[in-house]
N, C-alpha and C positions, 0 to 999 in steps of 0.2 A: 836394513829392511824397514820401510816406513809402515806405521800402522794403517790399516784399511780405514778409509773414511766411510762412515755409514751413509747409505743413500738417503736423500731427503724423504721425509714422510709424505705420503700423498695428501694433497690438500683438496681432494675431491669431496664435493658436497654430496651427502646421501641423496638418493633419488627423491625421497619424500620431501626434501627441502629445496629442490631445484625451483628457482623462481623464473617467471617470465614477467617482464614489466612493460607497461604501456599497451594501449589498445592494439596497435599494429602487431606487436610481438605476440600478444595473446591470440589475436585473430589468425596470424600465420601458424601458430602452434595448433590451432583447431581447424586450420585450412578453411576458414570462413572469412567474410568481409568484416571490416571494423564495425559498420552499422549493424550487421547481423549479430555480432558478438555483444554489442551494447544492448540490443533488443533482448538477447538471451538473458543478460544480467537483470534487466528490468522485469521481464515477464516470466522467465523460467528459472530465476534464482541461480544463475551462473555464479560460482564462488569467486568473486572478485573482492580484493581488499584495497582499502584506501589508506595510505600512510597517514598517521595522525588523525584518523577519523574524519577527514575532509570529504564532503559529498562531491566535490568537483576536483578536477586536477588529475594527478598521476594515479595510476592503478597498478597493482601487482596481483599475481596469482601463483599458486604452487602447481607444478605439473601434476602431482599426485591428486590434488583436489579436482583439477580440470579433467584428468583421466577418469576419476570416480564419477564426476558429473556426467561425462559422456556415456559411460557404461551403466549409469543409473544406480551405482553403488553408493547411495547416500543414506544409509541406515541411520546415521547420527548426524543431523545437520549441525553445522558450526554455529557459534553464538551470533556471528554476523548474519548468517542466513536466517536464524530465528528472529533477529532484530528487523531484518528486511521484511519478513513475513508479517510481523506485528505492525510495522509501519504501513505496509500496503493494506492490511486489514483495517487499521484505524482510518486511513485515507478513504477507503471505500465506504466505511461507516459514516464518516463526516459528509461525504458526497450524498449518501443515501438520505441522511437527515435533512440536508438542504433541499434536495429534490422533493422528498416526501412532504416537507412543509409547504413548498410551492404548489404541489398537487392538491394538498388539503385546502389551501386557500382558494384554489380554482373550484373545488367541489362546493365550498361555502358560497361562492358567487353564483354558481349554478343553482344551488338550493334557494338562495334569496330571490333569484329571478324566475324560478320555475313556478308555473301556474298549476301543473298537475301535482296533486298531493302525493301520490305514490312515488313519483320521480323525485320530488323534494325530500321526502323521507329517506329515500335510498341515497341521495347525494349527501344528506346530513349524516347518515350512519357512516358512510365512507369517510367523511371529514373527521368525525369523532374517533373512529378507529385509527386514523392516521395520527391524530393528536395524541391518543393514548400510546400508540407505538413509539412515536418520537420521544415522548417524555420517559418511557420505559428504557429505550435503547440508549438514550443520551448519556445515562449514568456511566456506561462503559466506554465511551468514546472521548478522546482528548480533542478538543477544538482549539483553534487559534483564537485570539481575542476578536478578530474580525468575524470569524465564523460564529463565535458565541453571540456577538452583537446582532448579527443578521438572523440567527436562529431565534434568539429571544424576541426580536422584533416580529418575526413571522408568527411565533407562538402567541404573542400578545394580540396580534391582529386576528389570528385564528380563533382565539378565545372570545374576543369581542364579536366576531361575526357569528359564532355559534350562539352567543346570547341573543343577537338580533333575530336569528332563525327561531329561537325559542319564543321570543316575543311575538313574532308574526304568526306562529302556529297556534 
């Protein structure tokens, strides 16, 4: 009689660790189009992971995270989700600073060309508030070198134009 050979152990991966890889596979799993899933990642924080932290290229996701995202069961966001939120918040902040500095310069030009004293004062107040807001908010926002250069240039011009307004008044 020969000894019984034990059956091979199951190599099944636990459901929590089942991966889907690539945009097509993730889209198929969610029953959506690839572009829709990519938009979900950008705008709605779909839990997608990029091997080696690359921003482009291959993507993977766990089925359990995708299922949790679909059902709204995201009580504890992952560190990658927190990083994406922080990056999006910073990007919005940088865009705000750029736009607000351009608007403040526009209000300075309006004030310099305005003949009506009340309107000139109103435009000047708006430009000063924008300048104060920009200098206050800038401390918490990371800017690229190009963004820093552009913002510094705008702030310098803004400061100069505000001085001109003071001289005219």
